[in-house]
C-alpha positions as CSV (number, residue, x, y, z in Angstrom):
1,X,-8.4,-21.7,13.2
2,X,-5.9,-20.3,15.7
3,X,-2.9,-21.4,13.6
4,X,-4.5,-20.0,10.4
5,X,-5.2,-16.6,12.1
6,X,-1.7,-16.5,13.7
7,X,0.0,-17.1,10.3
8,X,-2.2,-14.5,8.7
9,X,-1.5,-11.9,11.4
10,X,2.2,-12.7,11.5
11,X,2.6,-12.3,7.7
12,X,0.6,-9.1,7.7
13,X,2.7,-7.8,10.6
14,X,5.9,-8.4,8.6
15,X,4.4,-6.8,5.5
16,X,2.9,-3.7,7.3
17,X,5.4,-3.4,10.1
18,X,8.4,-3.7,7.8
19,X,7.1,-0.9,5.6
20,X,6.6,1.4,8.6
21,X,10.0,0.5,10.0
22,X,11.7,1.3,6.6
23,X,9.8,4.6,6.4
24,X,11.5,5.6,9.6
25,X,14.9,4.1,8.9
26,X,15.5,4.9,5.2
27,X,15.7,8.8,5.6
28,X,18.5,8.4,8.2
29,X,20.2,5.7,6.2
30,X,20.1,7.8,3.1
31,X,21.8,10.6,4.9
32,X,24.5,8.5,6.5
33,X,25.0,5.7,4.0
34,X,23.3,6.7,0.7
35,X,24.5,3.6,-1.2
36,X,23.1,1.3,1.4
37,X,19.5,2.2,0.8
38,X,19.1,-0.1,-2.2
39,X,20.8,-3.0,-0.4
40,X,18.5,-2.6,2.6
41,X,15.4,-2.3,0.4
42,X,16.4,-5.5,-1.5
43,X,17.0,-7.4,1.8
44,X,13.6,-6.3,3.1
45,X,11.9,-7.4,-0.2
46,X,13.3,-10.9,0.3
47,X,11.3,-11.1,3.5
48,X,8.3,-8.9,2.7
49,X,7.2,-10.4,-0.6
50,X,7.0,-14.0,0.9
51,X,5.1,-12.5,3.8
52,X,2.7,-10.9,1.4
53,X,2.2,-14.2,-0.3
54,X,1.6,-16.0,3.0
55,X,-0.9,-13.2,4.0
56,X,-2.8,-13.7,0.7
57,X,-2.9,-17.5,1.0
58,X,-4.0,-17.4,4.6
59,X,-6.5,-14.7,3.7
60,X,-8.0,-17.1,1.2
61,X,-7.9,-19.8,3.8
62,X,-9.7,-17.6,6.2
63,X,-12.4,-16.8,3.7
64,X,-12.9,-20.5,3.0
65,X,-13.5,-21.1,6.7
66,X,-16.4,-18.6,6.7
67,X,-19.8,-19.0,4.9
68,X,-19.7,-15.6,3.4
69,X,-23.1,-16.1,1.9
70,X,-24.8,-16.2,5.3
71,X,-22.7,-13.3,6.7
72,X,-24.2,-9.9,7.2
73,X,-24.0,-7.5,4.4
74,X,-21.7,-5.3,6.5
75,X,-19.3,-8.2,6.9
76,X,-19.4,-9.0,3.2
77,X,-18.8,-5.4,2.3
78,X,-15.9,-5.2,4.7
79,X,-14.4,-8.5,3.5
80,X,-14.6,-7.3,-0.2
81,X,-13.1,-3.9,0.7
82,X,-10.3,-5.7,2.6
83,X,-9.5,-7.9,-0.4
84,X,-9.4,-4.9,-2.7
85,X,-7.2,-2.8,-0.4
86,X,-4.9,-5.8,0.2
87,X,-4.5,-6.2,-3.6
88,X,-3.9,-2.5,-4.0
89,X,-1.2,-2.7,-1.3
90,X,0.6,-5.3,-3.3
91,X,0.2,-3.4,-6.6
92,X,1.4,-0.1,-5.1
93,X,4.4,-1.9,-3.4
94,X,5.3,-3.4,-6.8
95,X,5.1,0.0,-8.4
96,X,7.5,1.2,-5.6
97,X,9.8,-1.8,-6.0
98,X,10.0,-1.7,-9.8
99,X,9.5,2.0,-10.4
100,X,12.3,4.0,-12.0
101,X,11.1,7.5,-11.3
102,X,11.0,9.5,-8.1
103,X,7.2,9.8,-8.5
104,X,6.7,6.0,-8.8
105,X,8.9,5.4,-5.8
106,X,7.2,8.0,-3.7
107,X,3.6,7.3,-4.7
108,X,4.1,3.5,-4.7
109,X,5.7,3.6,-1.3
110,X,3.2,5.9,0.3
111,X,0.1,4.4,-1.2
112,X,1.4,0.9,-0.6
113,X,1.9,1.6,3.1
114,X,-1.4,3.4,3.5
115,X,-3.3,0.6,1.8
116,X,-1.4,-2.0,3.9
117,X,-2.4,-0.3,7.1
118,X,-6.0,0.0,6.0
119,X,-6.1,-3.7,5.1
120,X,-4.8,-4.6,8.5
121,X,-7.4,-2.4,10.1
122,X,-10.2,-4.0,8.1
123,X,-8.8,-7.4,9.1
124,X,-9.1,-6.5,12.7
125,X,-12.6,-5.1,12.1
126,X,-13.6,-8.4,10.4
127,X,-12.3,-10.5,13.2
128,X,-13.9,-8.3,15.9
129,X,-17.3,-8.5,14.3
130,X,-17.2,-11.8,12.5
């Protein structure tokens, strides 16, 4: 159980923390080295997407370790909301990664990061009350 939770938190930390780090670094990078932004984003994607996959797989593993049918309705609701928000995070990040317009890049990035943060919060909430 400890290894499972550790892998999940590690992967989620890479996914969420990397997005927050890039949000702080990219504006300065864009000003000083405008052509490097895409290179840095691609390098991050090579780390972030595998971390997202690990977070999803360990999330499924975490759910399999809990008898959700006997959990409280609050726990069930929080778990379902976390799943939905985590999926949304991946979808929005994909929109950001593959978007070709400034709107797709901006909305995908912002909504992807916000939903990733919310998913992490809900995960902490589940662990604290599960």
